[in-house]
ModelCIF file with pLDDT and N, C-alpha, C, O atoms, coordinates in Angstrom:
data_MODEL
#
_entry.id   MODEL 
#
_entity.id                         1 
_entity.type                       polymer 
_entity.pdbx_number_of_molecules   1 
#
_entity_poly.entity_id                      1 
_entity_poly.type                           'polypeptide(L)' 
_entity_poly.nstd_linkage                   no 
_entity_poly.nstd_monomer                   no 
_entity_poly.pdbx_seq_one_letter_code       MTEDNNQKKQRFEALVDDNLKRLYSDLVQEELPDRFKDLLSQLKEQDAQGSSKK 
_entity_poly.pdbx_seq_one_letter_code_can   MTEDNNQKKQRFEALVDDNLKRLYSDLVQEELPDRFKDLLSQLKEQDAQGSSKK 
_entity_poly.pdbx_strand_id                 A 
#
loop_
_entity_poly_seq.entity_id 
_entity_poly_seq.num 
_entity_poly_seq.mon_id 
_entity_poly_seq.hetero 
1 1  MET n 
1 2  THR n 
1 3  GLU n 
1 4  ASP n 
1 5  ASN n 
1 6  ASN n 
1 7  GLN n 
1 8  LYS n 
1 9  LYS n 
1 10 GLN n 
1 11 ARG n 
1 12 PHE n 
1 13 GLU n 
1 14 ALA n 
1 15 LEU n 
1 16 VAL n 
1 17 ASP n 
1 18 ASP n 
1 19 ASN n 
1 20 LEU n 
1 21 LYS n 
1 22 ARG n 
1 23 LEU n 
1 24 TYR n 
1 25 SER n 
1 26 ASP n 
1 27 LEU n 
1 28 VAL n 
1 29 GLN n 
1 30 GLU n 
1 31 GLU n 
1 32 LEU n 
1 33 PRO n 
1 34 ASP n 
1 35 ARG n 
1 36 PHE n 
1 37 LYS n 
1 38 ASP n 
1 39 LEU n 
1 40 LEU n 
1 41 SER n 
1 42 GLN n 
1 43 LEU n 
1 44 LYS n 
1 45 GLU n 
1 46 GLN n 
1 47 ASP n 
1 48 ALA n 
1 49 GLN n 
1 50 GLY n 
1 51 SER n 
1 52 SER n 
1 53 LYS n 
1 54 LYS n 
#
_struct_asym.id          A 
_struct_asym.entity_id   1 
#
loop_
_ma_qa_metric.id 
_ma_qa_metric.mode 
_ma_qa_metric.name 
_ma_qa_metric.software_group_id 
_ma_qa_metric.type 
1 global pLDDT . pLDDT 
2 local  pLDDT . pLDDT 
#
_ma_qa_metric_global.metric_id      1 
_ma_qa_metric_global.metric_value   89.72 
_ma_qa_metric_global.model_id       1 
_ma_qa_metric_global.ordinal_id     1 
#
loop_
_ma_qa_metric_local.label_asym_id 
_ma_qa_metric_local.label_comp_id 
_ma_qa_metric_local.label_seq_id 
_ma_qa_metric_local.metric_id 
_ma_qa_metric_local.metric_value 
_ma_qa_metric_local.model_id 
_ma_qa_metric_local.ordinal_id 
A MET 1  2 62.00 1 1  
A THR 2  2 79.00 1 2  
A GLU 3  2 79.00 1 3  
A ASP 4  2 91.00 1 4  
A ASN 5  2 92.00 1 5  
A ASN 6  2 93.00 1 6  
A GLN 7  2 95.00 1 7  
A LYS 8  2 95.00 1 8  
A LYS 9  2 94.00 1 9  
A GLN 10 2 95.00 1 10 
A ARG 11 2 96.00 1 11 
A PHE 12 2 96.00 1 12 
A GLU 13 2 96.00 1 13 
A ALA 14 2 96.00 1 14 
A LEU 15 2 96.00 1 15 
A VAL 16 2 96.00 1 16 
A ASP 17 2 96.00 1 17 
A ASP 18 2 95.00 1 18 
A ASN 19 2 95.00 1 19 
A LEU 20 2 94.00 1 20 
A LYS 21 2 95.00 1 21 
A ARG 22 2 94.00 1 22 
A LEU 23 2 92.00 1 23 
A TYR 24 2 91.00 1 24 
A SER 25 2 92.00 1 25 
A ASP 26 2 88.00 1 26 
A LEU 27 2 85.00 1 27 
A VAL 28 2 85.00 1 28 
A GLN 29 2 88.00 1 29 
A GLU 30 2 88.00 1 30 
A GLU 31 2 89.00 1 31 
A LEU 32 2 85.00 1 32 
A PRO 33 2 90.00 1 33 
A ASP 34 2 94.00 1 34 
A ARG 35 2 95.00 1 35 
A PHE 36 2 92.00 1 36 
A LYS 37 2 94.00 1 37 
A ASP 38 2 96.00 1 38 
A LEU 39 2 95.00 1 39 
A LEU 40 2 94.00 1 40 
A SER 41 2 95.00 1 41 
A GLN 42 2 96.00 1 42 
A LEU 43 2 94.00 1 43 
A LYS 44 2 94.00 1 44 
A GLU 45 2 93.00 1 45 
A GLN 46 2 93.00 1 46 
A ASP 47 2 89.00 1 47 
A ALA 48 2 90.00 1 48 
A GLN 49 2 90.00 1 49 
A GLY 50 2 83.00 1 50 
A SER 51 2 76.00 1 51 
A SER 52 2 75.00 1 52 
A LYS 53 2 66.00 1 53 
A LYS 54 2 58.00 1 54 
#
loop_
_atom_site.group_PDB 
_atom_site.id 
_atom_site.type_symbol 
_atom_site.label_atom_id 
_atom_site.label_alt_id 
_atom_site.label_comp_id 
_atom_site.label_asym_id 
_atom_site.label_entity_id 
_atom_site.label_seq_id 
_atom_site.pdbx_PDB_ins_code 
_atom_site.Cartn_x 
_atom_site.Cartn_y 
_atom_site.Cartn_z 
_atom_site.occupancy 
_atom_site.B_iso_or_equiv 
_atom_site.pdbx_formal_charge 
_atom_site.auth_seq_id 
_atom_site.auth_comp_id 
_atom_site.auth_asym_id 
_atom_site.auth_atom_id 
_atom_site.pdbx_PDB_model_num 
ATOM 1   N N  . MET A 1 1  ? 0.856   -1.164  0.014  1.00 62.00 ? 1  MET A N  1 
ATOM 2   C CA . MET A 1 1  ? 0.010   0.001   -0.011 1.00 62.00 ? 1  MET A CA 1 
ATOM 3   C C  . MET A 1 1  ? 0.890   1.236   0.013  1.00 62.00 ? 1  MET A C  1 
ATOM 4   O O  . MET A 1 1  ? 1.842   1.327   0.789  1.00 62.00 ? 1  MET A O  1 
ATOM 5   N N  . THR A 1 2  ? 0.555   2.185   -0.851 1.00 79.00 ? 2  THR A N  1 
ATOM 6   C CA . THR A 1 2  ? 1.383   3.387   -0.902 1.00 79.00 ? 2  THR A CA 1 
ATOM 7   C C  . THR A 1 2  ? 1.105   4.247   0.329  1.00 79.00 ? 2  THR A C  1 
ATOM 8   O O  . THR A 1 2  ? 0.110   4.071   1.033  1.00 79.00 ? 2  THR A O  1 
ATOM 9   N N  . GLU A 1 3  ? 2.038   5.197   0.562  1.00 79.00 ? 3  GLU A N  1 
ATOM 10  C CA . GLU A 1 3  ? 1.875   6.063   1.698  1.00 79.00 ? 3  GLU A CA 1 
ATOM 11  C C  . GLU A 1 3  ? 0.567   6.904   1.592  1.00 79.00 ? 3  GLU A C  1 
ATOM 12  O O  . GLU A 1 3  ? -0.098  7.141   2.601  1.00 79.00 ? 3  GLU A O  1 
ATOM 13  N N  . ASP A 1 4  ? 0.211   7.348   0.369  1.00 91.00 ? 4  ASP A N  1 
ATOM 14  C CA . ASP A 1 4  ? -0.983  8.130   0.188  1.00 91.00 ? 4  ASP A CA 1 
ATOM 15  C C  . ASP A 1 4  ? -2.216  7.303   0.519  1.00 91.00 ? 4  ASP A C  1 
ATOM 16  O O  . ASP A 1 4  ? -3.132  7.814   1.162  1.00 91.00 ? 4  ASP A O  1 
ATOM 17  N N  . ASN A 1 5  ? -2.269  6.050   0.103  1.00 92.00 ? 5  ASN A N  1 
ATOM 18  C CA . ASN A 1 5  ? -3.388  5.191   0.418  1.00 92.00 ? 5  ASN A CA 1 
ATOM 19  C C  . ASN A 1 5  ? -3.473  4.887   1.902  1.00 92.00 ? 5  ASN A C  1 
ATOM 20  O O  . ASN A 1 5  ? -4.558  4.810   2.478  1.00 92.00 ? 5  ASN A O  1 
ATOM 21  N N  . ASN A 1 6  ? -2.283  4.713   2.520  1.00 93.00 ? 6  ASN A N  1 
ATOM 22  C CA . ASN A 1 6  ? -2.251  4.466   3.952  1.00 93.00 ? 6  ASN A CA 1 
ATOM 23  C C  . ASN A 1 6  ? -2.826  5.662   4.749  1.00 93.00 ? 6  ASN A C  1 
ATOM 24  O O  . ASN A 1 6  ? -3.563  5.484   5.719  1.00 93.00 ? 6  ASN A O  1 
ATOM 25  N N  . GLN A 1 7  ? -2.464  6.883   4.310  1.00 95.00 ? 7  GLN A N  1 
ATOM 26  C CA . GLN A 1 7  ? -2.993  8.045   4.985  1.00 95.00 ? 7  GLN A CA 1 
ATOM 27  C C  . GLN A 1 7  ? -4.492  8.180   4.783  1.00 95.00 ? 7  GLN A C  1 
ATOM 28  O O  . GLN A 1 7  ? -5.203  8.569   5.709  1.00 95.00 ? 7  GLN A O  1 
ATOM 29  N N  . LYS A 1 8  ? -4.987  7.867   3.594  1.00 95.00 ? 8  LYS A N  1 
ATOM 30  C CA . LYS A 1 8  ? -6.419  7.921   3.324  1.00 95.00 ? 8  LYS A CA 1 
ATOM 31  C C  . LYS A 1 8  ? -7.144  6.893   4.206  1.00 95.00 ? 8  LYS A C  1 
ATOM 32  O O  . LYS A 1 8  ? -8.206  7.179   4.759  1.00 95.00 ? 8  LYS A O  1 
ATOM 33  N N  . LYS A 1 9  ? -6.554  5.688   4.329  1.00 94.00 ? 9  LYS A N  1 
ATOM 34  C CA . LYS A 1 9  ? -7.163  4.658   5.147  1.00 94.00 ? 9  LYS A CA 1 
ATOM 35  C C  . LYS A 1 9  ? -7.216  5.122   6.622  1.00 94.00 ? 9  LYS A C  1 
ATOM 36  O O  . LYS A 1 9  ? -8.228  4.950   7.302  1.00 94.00 ? 9  LYS A O  1 
ATOM 37  N N  . GLN A 1 10 ? -6.132  5.698   7.084  1.00 95.00 ? 10 GLN A N  1 
ATOM 38  C CA . GLN A 1 10 ? -6.088  6.153   8.493  1.00 95.00 ? 10 GLN A CA 1 
ATOM 39  C C  . GLN A 1 10 ? -7.089  7.235   8.743  1.00 95.00 ? 10 GLN A C  1 
ATOM 40  O O  . GLN A 1 10 ? -7.747  7.227   9.783  1.00 95.00 ? 10 GLN A O  1 
ATOM 41  N N  . ARG A 1 11 ? -7.241  8.213   7.790  1.00 96.00 ? 11 ARG A N  1 
ATOM 42  C CA . ARG A 1 11 ? -8.244  9.263   7.925  1.00 96.00 ? 11 ARG A CA 1 
ATOM 43  C C  . ARG A 1 11 ? -9.682  8.709   7.938  1.00 96.00 ? 11 ARG A C  1 
ATOM 44  O O  . ARG A 1 11 ? -10.535 9.143   8.712  1.00 96.00 ? 11 ARG A O  1 
ATOM 45  N N  . PHE A 1 12 ? -9.908  7.738   7.051  1.00 96.00 ? 12 PHE A N  1 
ATOM 46  C CA . PHE A 1 12 ? -11.223 7.081   6.965  1.00 96.00 ? 12 PHE A CA 1 
ATOM 47  C C  . PHE A 1 12 ? -11.516 6.394   8.273  1.00 96.00 ? 12 PHE A C  1 
ATOM 48  O O  . PHE A 1 12 ? -12.611 6.556   8.812  1.00 96.00 ? 12 PHE A O  1 
ATOM 49  N N  . GLU A 1 13 ? -10.579 5.631   8.806  1.00 96.00 ? 13 GLU A N  1 
ATOM 50  C CA . GLU A 1 13 ? -10.796 4.916   10.049 1.00 96.00 ? 13 GLU A CA 1 
ATOM 51  C C  . GLU A 1 13 ? -11.019 5.910   11.209 1.00 96.00 ? 13 GLU A C  1 
ATOM 52  O O  . GLU A 1 13 ? -11.868 5.672   12.067 1.00 96.00 ? 13 GLU A O  1 
ATOM 53  N N  . ALA A 1 14 ? -10.286 6.984   11.235 1.00 96.00 ? 14 ALA A N  1 
ATOM 54  C CA . ALA A 1 14 ? -10.474 7.995   12.254 1.00 96.00 ? 14 ALA A CA 1 
ATOM 55  C C  . ALA A 1 14 ? -11.891 8.627   12.184 1.00 96.00 ? 14 ALA A C  1 
ATOM 56  O O  . ALA A 1 14 ? -12.539 8.878   13.200 1.00 96.00 ? 14 ALA A O  1 
ATOM 57  N N  . LEU A 1 15 ? -12.331 8.868   10.929 1.00 96.00 ? 15 LEU A N  1 
ATOM 58  C CA . LEU A 1 15 ? -13.656 9.449   10.714 1.00 96.00 ? 15 LEU A CA 1 
ATOM 59  C C  . LEU A 1 15 ? -14.724 8.475   11.205 1.00 96.00 ? 15 LEU A C  1 
ATOM 60  O O  . LEU A 1 15 ? -15.666 8.882   11.885 1.00 96.00 ? 15 LEU A O  1 
ATOM 61  N N  . VAL A 1 16 ? -14.587 7.223   10.874 1.00 96.00 ? 16 VAL A N  1 
ATOM 62  C CA . VAL A 1 16 ? -15.533 6.195   11.334 1.00 96.00 ? 16 VAL A CA 1 
ATOM 63  C C  . VAL A 1 16 ? -15.520 6.135   12.845 1.00 96.00 ? 16 VAL A C  1 
ATOM 64  O O  . VAL A 1 16 ? -16.592 6.116   13.450 1.00 96.00 ? 16 VAL A O  1 
ATOM 65  N N  . ASP A 1 17 ? -14.388 6.105   13.473 1.00 96.00 ? 17 ASP A N  1 
ATOM 66  C CA . ASP A 1 17 ? -14.241 6.032   14.921 1.00 96.00 ? 17 ASP A CA 1 
ATOM 67  C C  . ASP A 1 17 ? -14.936 7.230   15.593 1.00 96.00 ? 17 ASP A C  1 
ATOM 68  O O  . ASP A 1 17 ? -15.672 7.075   16.568 1.00 96.00 ? 17 ASP A O  1 
ATOM 69  N N  . ASP A 1 18 ? -14.681 8.418   15.046 1.00 95.00 ? 18 ASP A N  1 
ATOM 70  C CA . ASP A 1 18 ? -15.287 9.652   15.609 1.00 95.00 ? 18 ASP A CA 1 
ATOM 71  C C  . ASP A 1 18 ? -16.791 9.612   15.497 1.00 95.00 ? 18 ASP A C  1 
ATOM 72  O O  . ASP A 1 18 ? -17.500 9.968   16.438 1.00 95.00 ? 18 ASP A O  1 
ATOM 73  N N  . ASN A 1 19 ? -17.295 9.167   14.319 1.00 95.00 ? 19 ASN A N  1 
ATOM 74  C CA . ASN A 1 19 ? -18.754 9.125   14.171 1.00 95.00 ? 19 ASN A CA 1 
ATOM 75  C C  . ASN A 1 19 ? -19.393 8.123   15.085 1.00 95.00 ? 19 ASN A C  1 
ATOM 76  O O  . ASN A 1 19 ? -20.449 8.404   15.652 1.00 95.00 ? 19 ASN A O  1 
ATOM 77  N N  . LEU A 1 20 ? -18.790 6.950   15.255 1.00 94.00 ? 20 LEU A N  1 
ATOM 78  C CA . LEU A 1 20 ? -19.325 5.933   16.162 1.00 94.00 ? 20 LEU A CA 1 
ATOM 79  C C  . LEU A 1 20 ? -19.318 6.413   17.608 1.00 94.00 ? 20 LEU A C  1 
ATOM 80  O O  . LEU A 1 20 ? -20.274 6.169   18.343 1.00 94.00 ? 20 LEU A O  1 
ATOM 81  N N  . LYS A 1 21 ? -18.268 7.081   18.017 1.00 95.00 ? 21 LYS A N  1 
ATOM 82  C CA . LYS A 1 21 ? -18.192 7.633   19.350 1.00 95.00 ? 21 LYS A CA 1 
ATOM 83  C C  . LYS A 1 21 ? -19.233 8.699   19.587 1.00 95.00 ? 21 LYS A C  1 
ATOM 84  O O  . LYS A 1 21 ? -19.814 8.769   20.669 1.00 95.00 ? 21 LYS A O  1 
ATOM 85  N N  . ARG A 1 22 ? -19.482 9.543   18.577 1.00 94.00 ? 22 ARG A N  1 
ATOM 86  C CA . ARG A 1 22 ? -20.504 10.582  18.684 1.00 94.00 ? 22 ARG A CA 1 
ATOM 87  C C  . ARG A 1 22 ? -21.897 9.958   18.774 1.00 94.00 ? 22 ARG A C  1 
ATOM 88  O O  . ARG A 1 22 ? -22.723 10.388  19.579 1.00 94.00 ? 22 ARG A O  1 
ATOM 89  N N  . LEU A 1 23 ? -22.148 8.963   17.960 1.00 92.00 ? 23 LEU A N  1 
ATOM 90  C CA . LEU A 1 23 ? -23.439 8.297   17.949 1.00 92.00 ? 23 LEU A CA 1 
ATOM 91  C C  . LEU A 1 23 ? -23.679 7.613   19.308 1.00 92.00 ? 23 LEU A C  1 
ATOM 92  O O  . LEU A 1 23 ? -24.768 7.720   19.872 1.00 92.00 ? 23 LEU A O  1 
ATOM 93  N N  . TYR A 1 24 ? -22.683 6.927   19.816 1.00 91.00 ? 24 TYR A N  1 
ATOM 94  C CA . TYR A 1 24 ? -22.833 6.225   21.111 1.00 91.00 ? 24 TYR A CA 1 
ATOM 95  C C  . TYR A 1 24 ? -23.068 7.259   22.222 1.00 91.00 ? 24 TYR A C  1 
ATOM 96  O O  . TYR A 1 24 ? -23.911 7.057   23.096 1.00 91.00 ? 24 TYR A O  1 
ATOM 97  N N  . SER A 1 25 ? -22.340 8.334   22.182 1.00 92.00 ? 25 SER A N  1 
ATOM 98  C CA . SER A 1 25 ? -22.484 9.381   23.188 1.00 92.00 ? 25 SER A CA 1 
ATOM 99  C C  . SER A 1 25 ? -23.899 9.954   23.168 1.00 92.00 ? 25 SER A C  1 
ATOM 100 O O  . SER A 1 25 ? -24.487 10.185  24.225 1.00 92.00 ? 25 SER A O  1 
ATOM 101 N N  . ASP A 1 26 ? -24.433 10.179  22.011 1.00 88.00 ? 26 ASP A N  1 
ATOM 102 C CA . ASP A 1 26 ? -25.821 10.734  21.881 1.00 88.00 ? 26 ASP A CA 1 
ATOM 103 C C  . ASP A 1 26 ? -26.802 9.711   22.447 1.00 88.00 ? 26 ASP A C  1 
ATOM 104 O O  . ASP A 1 26 ? -27.727 10.089  23.167 1.00 88.00 ? 26 ASP A O  1 
ATOM 105 N N  . LEU A 1 27 ? -26.627 8.446   22.146 1.00 85.00 ? 27 LEU A N  1 
ATOM 106 C CA . LEU A 1 27 ? -27.546 7.435   22.618 1.00 85.00 ? 27 LEU A CA 1 
ATOM 107 C C  . LEU A 1 27 ? -27.530 7.271   24.147 1.00 85.00 ? 27 LEU A C  1 
ATOM 108 O O  . LEU A 1 27 ? -28.569 7.065   24.774 1.00 85.00 ? 27 LEU A O  1 
ATOM 109 N N  . VAL A 1 28 ? -26.349 7.365   24.716 1.00 85.00 ? 28 VAL A N  1 
ATOM 110 C CA . VAL A 1 28 ? -26.198 7.226   26.160 1.00 85.00 ? 28 VAL A CA 1 
ATOM 111 C C  . VAL A 1 28 ? -26.899 8.374   26.888 1.00 85.00 ? 28 VAL A C  1 
ATOM 112 O O  . VAL A 1 28 ? -27.419 8.185   27.987 1.00 85.00 ? 28 VAL A O  1 
ATOM 113 N N  . GLN A 1 29 ? -26.915 9.539   26.292 1.00 88.00 ? 29 GLN A N  1 
ATOM 114 C CA . GLN A 1 29 ? -27.476 10.731  26.921 1.00 88.00 ? 29 GLN A CA 1 
ATOM 115 C C  . GLN A 1 29 ? -29.007 10.794  26.783 1.00 88.00 ? 29 GLN A C  1 
ATOM 116 O O  . GLN A 1 29 ? -29.657 11.588  27.463 1.00 88.00 ? 29 GLN A O  1 
ATOM 117 N N  . GLU A 1 30 ? -29.584 9.954   25.900 1.00 88.00 ? 30 GLU A N  1 
ATOM 118 C CA . GLU A 1 30 ? -31.046 9.970   25.729 1.00 88.00 ? 30 GLU A CA 1 
ATOM 119 C C  . GLU A 1 30 ? -31.688 9.362   26.953 1.00 88.00 ? 30 GLU A C  1 
ATOM 120 O O  . GLU A 1 30 ? -31.159 8.445   27.582 1.00 88.00 ? 30 GLU A O  1 
ATOM 121 N N  . GLU A 1 31 ? -32.877 9.920   27.273 1.00 89.00 ? 31 GLU A N  1 
ATOM 122 C CA . GLU A 1 31 ? -33.629 9.379   28.402 1.00 89.00 ? 31 GLU A CA 1 
ATOM 123 C C  . GLU A 1 31 ? -34.272 8.048   27.981 1.00 89.00 ? 31 GLU A C  1 
ATOM 124 O O  . GLU A 1 31 ? -34.613 7.839   26.816 1.00 89.00 ? 31 GLU A O  1 
ATOM 125 N N  . LEU A 1 32 ? -34.420 7.187   28.940 1.00 85.00 ? 32 LEU A N  1 
ATOM 126 C CA . LEU A 1 32 ? -35.019 5.887   28.698 1.00 85.00 ? 32 LEU A CA 1 
ATOM 127 C C  . LEU A 1 32 ? -36.524 6.099   28.385 1.00 85.00 ? 32 LEU A C  1 
ATOM 128 O O  . LEU A 1 32 ? -37.204 6.807   29.128 1.00 85.00 ? 32 LEU A O  1 
ATOM 129 N N  . PRO A 1 33 ? -37.034 5.509   27.324 1.00 90.00 ? 33 PRO A N  1 
ATOM 130 C CA . PRO A 1 33 ? -38.458 5.698   26.933 1.00 90.00 ? 33 PRO A CA 1 
ATOM 131 C C  . PRO A 1 33 ? -39.362 5.216   28.044 1.00 90.00 ? 33 PRO A C  1 
ATOM 132 O O  . PRO A 1 33 ? -39.007 4.307   28.795 1.00 90.00 ? 33 PRO A O  1 
ATOM 133 N N  . ASP A 1 34 ? -40.535 5.827   28.150 1.00 94.00 ? 34 ASP A N  1 
ATOM 134 C CA . ASP A 1 34 ? -41.507 5.502   29.200 1.00 94.00 ? 34 ASP A CA 1 
ATOM 135 C C  . ASP A 1 34 ? -41.938 4.031   29.143 1.00 94.00 ? 34 ASP A C  1 
ATOM 136 O O  . ASP A 1 34 ? -42.175 3.405   30.177 1.00 94.00 ? 34 ASP A O  1 
ATOM 137 N N  . ARG A 1 35 ? -42.035 3.502   27.951 1.00 95.00 ? 35 ARG A N  1 
ATOM 138 C CA . ARG A 1 35 ? -42.434 2.093   27.806 1.00 95.00 ? 35 ARG A CA 1 
ATOM 139 C C  . ARG A 1 35 ? -41.399 1.168   28.509 1.00 95.00 ? 35 ARG A C  1 
ATOM 140 O O  . ARG A 1 35 ? -41.775 0.205   29.178 1.00 95.00 ? 35 ARG A O  1 
ATOM 141 N N  . PHE A 1 36 ? -40.117 1.475   28.346 1.00 92.00 ? 36 PHE A N  1 
ATOM 142 C CA . PHE A 1 36 ? -39.080 0.654   28.985 1.00 92.00 ? 36 PHE A CA 1 
ATOM 143 C C  . PHE A 1 36 ? -39.121 0.813   30.523 1.00 92.00 ? 36 PHE A C  1 
ATOM 144 O O  . PHE A 1 36 ? -38.923 -0.138  31.279 1.00 92.00 ? 36 PHE A O  1 
ATOM 145 N N  . LYS A 1 37 ? -39.387 2.059   30.939 1.00 94.00 ? 37 LYS A N  1 
ATOM 146 C CA . LYS A 1 37 ? -39.471 2.304   32.375 1.00 94.00 ? 37 LYS A CA 1 
ATOM 147 C C  . LYS A 1 37 ? -40.628 1.502   32.970 1.00 94.00 ? 37 LYS A C  1 
ATOM 148 O O  . LYS A 1 37 ? -40.497 0.914   34.043 1.00 94.00 ? 37 LYS A O  1 
ATOM 149 N N  . ASP A 1 38 ? -41.751 1.483   32.270 1.00 96.00 ? 38 ASP A N  1 
ATOM 150 C CA . ASP A 1 38 ? -42.914 0.716   32.715 1.00 96.00 ? 38 ASP A CA 1 
ATOM 151 C C  . ASP A 1 38 ? -42.610 -0.786  32.786 1.00 96.00 ? 38 ASP A C  1 
ATOM 152 O O  . ASP A 1 38 ? -42.977 -1.453  33.753 1.00 96.00 ? 38 ASP A O  1 
ATOM 153 N N  . LEU A 1 39 ? -41.944 -1.307  31.766 1.00 95.00 ? 39 LEU A N  1 
ATOM 154 C CA . LEU A 1 39 ? -41.575 -2.719  31.742 1.00 95.00 ? 39 LEU A CA 1 
ATOM 155 C C  . LEU A 1 39 ? -40.639 -3.051  32.901 1.00 95.00 ? 39 LEU A C  1 
ATOM 156 O O  . LEU A 1 39 ? -40.792 -4.082  33.557 1.00 95.00 ? 39 LEU A O  1 
ATOM 157 N N  . LEU A 1 40 ? -39.662 -2.163  33.150 1.00 94.00 ? 40 LEU A N  1 
ATOM 158 C CA . LEU A 1 40 ? -38.775 -2.401  34.260 1.00 94.00 ? 40 LEU A CA 1 
ATOM 159 C C  . LEU A 1 40 ? -39.482 -2.409  35.622 1.00 94.00 ? 40 LEU A C  1 
ATOM 160 O O  . LEU A 1 40 ? -39.160 -3.195  36.513 1.00 94.00 ? 40 LEU A O  1 
ATOM 161 N N  . SER A 1 41 ? -40.441 -1.515  35.742 1.00 95.00 ? 41 SER A N  1 
ATOM 162 C CA . SER A 1 41 ? -41.228 -1.474  37.002 1.00 95.00 ? 41 SER A CA 1 
ATOM 163 C C  . SER A 1 41 ? -42.005 -2.772  37.154 1.00 95.00 ? 41 SER A C  1 
ATOM 164 O O  . SER A 1 41 ? -42.067 -3.324  38.253 1.00 95.00 ? 41 SER A O  1 
ATOM 165 N N  . GLN A 1 42 ? -42.600 -3.271  36.074 1.00 96.00 ? 42 GLN A N  1 
ATOM 166 C CA . GLN A 1 42 ? -43.335 -4.493  36.145 1.00 96.00 ? 42 GLN A CA 1 
ATOM 167 C C  . GLN A 1 42 ? -42.417 -5.678  36.513 1.00 96.00 ? 42 GLN A C  1 
ATOM 168 O O  . GLN A 1 42 ? -42.795 -6.545  37.302 1.00 96.00 ? 42 GLN A O  1 
ATOM 169 N N  . LEU A 1 43 ? -41.257 -5.697  35.951 1.00 94.00 ? 43 LEU A N  1 
ATOM 170 C CA . LEU A 1 43 ? -40.284 -6.781  36.294 1.00 94.00 ? 43 LEU A CA 1 
ATOM 171 C C  . LEU A 1 43 ? -39.885 -6.697  37.765 1.00 94.00 ? 43 LEU A C  1 
ATOM 172 O O  . LEU A 1 43 ? -39.776 -7.726  38.433 1.00 94.00 ? 43 LEU A O  1 
ATOM 173 N N  . LYS A 1 44 ? -39.669 -5.497  38.272 1.00 94.00 ? 44 LYS A N  1 
ATOM 174 C CA . LYS A 1 44 ? -39.291 -5.340  39.682 1.00 94.00 ? 44 LYS A CA 1 
ATOM 175 C C  . LYS A 1 44 ? -40.416 -5.797  40.581 1.00 94.00 ? 44 LYS A C  1 
ATOM 176 O O  . LYS A 1 44 ? -40.170 -6.424  41.611 1.00 94.00 ? 44 LYS A O  1 
ATOM 177 N N  . GLU A 1 45 ? -41.655 -5.492  40.207 1.00 93.00 ? 45 GLU A N  1 
ATOM 178 C CA . GLU A 1 45 ? -42.826 -5.923  40.971 1.00 93.00 ? 45 GLU A CA 1 
ATOM 179 C C  . GLU A 1 45 ? -42.877 -7.451  41.005 1.00 93.00 ? 45 GLU A C  1 
ATOM 180 O O  . GLU A 1 45 ? -43.045 -8.054  42.065 1.00 93.00 ? 45 GLU A O  1 
ATOM 181 N N  . GLN A 1 46 ? -42.733 -8.053  39.859 1.00 93.00 ? 46 GLN A N  1 
ATOM 182 C CA . GLN A 1 46 ? -42.764 -9.540  39.797 1.00 93.00 ? 46 GLN A CA 1 
ATOM 183 C C  . GLN A 1 46 ? -41.671 -10.136 40.609 1.00 93.00 ? 46 GLN A C  1 
ATOM 184 O O  . GLN A 1 46 ? -41.881 -11.142 41.286 1.00 93.00 ? 46 GLN A O  1 
ATOM 185 N N  . ASP A 1 47 ? -40.488 -9.540  40.565 1.00 89.00 ? 47 ASP A N  1 
ATOM 186 C CA . ASP A 1 47 ? -39.337 -10.066 41.363 1.00 89.00 ? 47 ASP A CA 1 
ATOM 187 C C  . ASP A 1 47 ? -39.638 -9.929  42.850 1.00 89.00 ? 47 ASP A C  1 
ATOM 188 O O  . ASP A 1 47 ? -39.379 -10.835 43.641 1.00 89.00 ? 47 ASP A O  1 
ATOM 189 N N  . ALA A 1 48 ? -40.187 -8.780  43.208 1.00 90.00 ? 48 ALA A N  1 
ATOM 190 C CA . ALA A 1 48 ? -40.518 -8.566  44.645 1.00 90.00 ? 48 ALA A CA 1 
ATOM 191 C C  . ALA A 1 48 ? -41.566 -9.551  45.137 1.00 90.00 ? 48 ALA A C  1 
ATOM 192 O O  . ALA A 1 48 ? -41.458 -10.073 46.247 1.00 90.00 ? 48 ALA A O  1 
ATOM 193 N N  . GLN A 1 49 ? -42.583 -9.810  44.317 1.00 90.00 ? 49 GLN A N  1 
ATOM 194 C CA . GLN A 1 49 ? -43.606 -10.765 44.654 1.00 90.00 ? 49 GLN A CA 1 
ATOM 195 C C  . GLN A 1 49 ? -43.061 -12.152 44.737 1.00 90.00 ? 49 GLN A C  1 
ATOM 196 O O  . GLN A 1 49 ? -43.451 -12.915 45.621 1.00 90.00 ? 49 GLN A O  1 
ATOM 197 N N  . GLY A 1 50 ? -42.170 -12.507 43.844 1.00 83.00 ? 50 GLY A N  1 
ATOM 198 C CA . GLY A 1 50 ? -41.536 -13.839 43.880 1.00 83.00 ? 50 GLY A CA 1 
ATOM 199 C C  . GLY A 1 50 ? -40.661 -13.994 45.065 1.00 83.00 ? 50 GLY A C  1 
ATOM 200 O O  . GLY A 1 50 ? -40.573 -15.100 45.597 1.00 83.00 ? 50 GLY A O  1 
ATOM 201 N N  . SER A 1 51 ? -40.004 -12.970 45.521 1.00 76.00 ? 51 SER A N  1 
ATOM 202 C CA . SER A 1 51 ? -39.102 -13.062 46.683 1.00 76.00 ? 51 SER A CA 1 
ATOM 203 C C  . SER A 1 51 ? -39.901 -13.161 47.957 1.00 76.00 ? 51 SER A C  1 
ATOM 204 O O  . SER A 1 51 ? -39.454 -13.812 48.901 1.00 76.00 ? 51 SER A O  1 
ATOM 205 N N  . SER A 1 52 ? -41.067 -12.542 48.027 1.00 75.00 ? 52 SER A N  1 
ATOM 206 C CA . SER A 1 52 ? -41.874 -12.593 49.231 1.00 75.00 ? 52 SER A CA 1 
ATOM 207 C C  . SER A 1 52 ? -42.582 -13.922 49.413 1.00 75.00 ? 52 SER A C  1 
ATOM 208 O O  . SER A 1 52 ? -42.995 -14.245 50.527 1.00 75.00 ? 52 SER A O  1 
ATOM 209 N N  . LYS A 1 53 ? -42.738 -14.712 48.339 1.00 66.00 ? 53 LYS A N  1 
ATOM 210 C CA . LYS A 1 53 ? -43.369 -16.005 48.429 1.00 66.00 ? 53 LYS A CA 1 
ATOM 211 C C  . LYS A 1 53 ? -42.463 -17.070 49.020 1.00 66.00 ? 53 LYS A C  1 
ATOM 212 O O  . LYS A 1 53 ? -42.951 -18.101 49.484 1.00 66.00 ? 53 LYS A O  1 
ATOM 213 N N  . LYS A 1 54 ? -41.179 -16.849 49.015 1.00 58.00 ? 54 LYS A N  1 
ATOM 214 C CA . LYS A 1 54 ? -40.218 -17.829 49.492 1.00 58.00 ? 54 LYS A CA 1 
ATOM 215 C C  . LYS A 1 54 ? -40.163 -17.915 50.986 1.00 58.00 ? 54 LYS A C  1 
ATOM 216 O O  . LYS A 1 54 ? -39.392 -18.704 51.531 1.00 58.00 ? 54 LYS A O  1 
#
C-alpha cells in the first residue's frame, strides 16, 4: 500500500471512529423511553412478589 493510500485509510478509520463515538455518546445521553421504564417497573414488581413467596 502506498503512503498516500495508507494516509487515506487512516483518515477514513479516524472518521468512522469519531462518528461511532459521537453516535454512542448521543444514545447514552437519551432518556429511557416510558415504555421501557414501565416494563422495568413490572419486572421489579414480579421479582418482589416472587421473593416474598419464598
